[in-house]
N, C-alpha and C positions, 0 to 999 in steps of 0.2 A: 734199279738204285733211284733212287732221288736225292741223294746225296754223295756229293766226289768229291773226289782230289783230284783239282788242276792243275796237272806235272805244269805244264806250259808257264802259268801265271802263276804257283807258285814258285816257281825257277828261278821270274825272268823278274819281278820282290826280293826274292831273296839272293839273288846274287848284281841283280840291281841294273839291268839292260833289259833293255829293247822286246818292243816285240818278234820284230823280224830278227832279232840270235835265239828265237827259244822252235826253231823247227826240229824235232827229233837229227838228225844228224846234227848240227848244229851245237844242240846245248852238248851230244856227249863230245862232239870235239875241242871244246870249249874245256872240256874236267880233261884231258887228257885222253879220252875215252874215240876207242873206231867202233864201228855198227861191225855187232855176232849178226848174221843170218843172213836173209833174200828180206831188200828193204819190202816193205809193205803186205808184208808177210803178219798176220795176225797177231800171230804164237813169238813172232822173231821180234818187234814189232813191243811187247807186253816186254819181255826180258828184255829189253833195254831201256823201257820205263823203270823198268826196277832197279836195276844197274844203276841210271840215275837218278833215288829214292834214296835208292843204299847212301851213294855218295853226301847227297845232301843232307840225312841224316849225321851224319861223319862230319859232315866240315858243321854242326851245328844247326839246320834247319829243321826246326817242330812244321810235321806233316799234320795240318788240321783237316776241316771238307771247306772248302772255299767258292764249294757251288752247289747249286742243288736245286730242284725240281718243288713251285707253290702254283700254284691253281693252275694250274697249265702255264707257268711261268719262269724263265734260265732268272733262276737269283744270284749274285754275290752273300757268302757269308762274312761278313764280318769278322776279321780274326780276332776282336777282346771279350767275344761270344765263348764260354762255356761249349767244353768237350761236352755229350752224351757219352751218359755212360754205354758203351756196347753190352747187345746180353754174351756169357758168357756158349764157346763151346760146344755144337750141338754133336754128337756124334750121331752119325742119322744107324738109321729105325730100320731095319730089315724085315716086311713077312714074310710068315712062313706057308 
């Protein structure tokens, strides 16, 4: 992945909270949710992050790419940069 959404950064900017309020469990608590699953389980963390993203969408947040790797360097992507079109999803091809 060369581009992604840093949910912690987006959450902090959208809800106007300091960086120390963007830990996963704190974000969930502030949104009135509890952590589902085992802490530090990649799958459970991902599901909880998705719950946060859904709530942010419901609250009117525009989920946009905000970080990327360019030339081996981590870069912040400006929110004023137009979104690039994503290719249409492709069905996997199976070999016979």
